[in-house]
Phi, psi and omega in degrees: 000062186296330183282335192297317180300315181296322178297313181298317179297314180296323179294317178299318178298320179297320179298316181295320183296326184259023178298323171051055185213082169204256176292143184225178179276161178298152180297140177287156182281336180211175179093181181297143180055039185299333184267005182241150174281170178302317180295321180294322177297316180300315180296321179297319180292320178300314181298313181295315184294323180291343179274351182296136179273342177201159177193169176246133180244124176240118185245137173228113188222145175252123179241174179294343178263003180118179181291146179229135176229141178219144179216106185228140170246129183210161178230172184286354176272356177097004177277140187200144171220146179180178179224137177237126179234149184228086178054228180278003184276008176091191185214164177227132174267142184227135172232128176236124177223119187066228179257017180248137181237135177245129180234143180227110181265141175276173185299319182299318181289322177299317180292325178295315182293334182259014182303133180098346179277160178304140185304318183295326178289318179297315180300322180293319179295316180298316181298323183279324191250333186303126177076009179238155184273143172245144183251139178207169177273143181298336183279348181293137185309310181296323180291320180302323179296330186274346186246026178303321183283354177274350184264091182301311182296322180295320179294317185280339182294339179279353178273078182248149174297141178222199185265022180273170184242121180259132178241140176293135185231023174103163180277154179205186176224139176234118182059033180081001181260136178296139183208166177241133178268138172238139181227160177210140177260139176222089187065236179276349183270145173240124179253137183233138175235126179247125186244135178300131181262356177233142182071209178296138183280061181289153171285123181259335180205140171238133181214151177217131178219160180096348179260191182287333183228076180296149180207156172227128178235120178259138177244136183203183176052046180295133176063017176271151181300145176245119182261104179241105184243144177299134178297162177299143183305323182294342182260003181257131178277133176273096184292339178295339179264000000 
């Protein structure tokens, strides 16, 4: 999973870039958070989001290696399920429960990872592994790279206040929920933070455009149960054999 580490690093950088929380715009006269500046809204959203015990992260990102999409539900107890796809390079399904991780690569990703190997060896690997689960420990180096999106605290720790300036950019809706947009310019890039305007002021969307690797990350399903169950034994490959 050579791309996964780079994706995780870039995503963390993206999170940091769109933290949008220091100097702010003047408070709006009406609308959600009317008595707060843009920076104050951002800080309020950061605090609320970091308190979430579980959430769903949906990422759509363009990298130098092609488009990347991720969709993960995880909680602070370490339970996680999700899918990571990399353009035409296929996808991997991931289940993490406790300190055990189950991964299932499709044929396209298996062939991509084995590129350059003899055809008969690649075909044998595909026949054995495609569509079946492999089991590993979460602490294993290769596995750790694949479960970056399972670490709720790790993802959110990069959302720190910095010296950027957040400005209110109008009301909007995300998933039918009323929200407030905050934006910041950084050279050619525009960073956007969308905050829920009803209920807890969770961050609903982080986005960056205009740069080399534009991305949109949606956050949802805050504090909802995460069901991560071990696959059926018949669907797990015994790599020891």
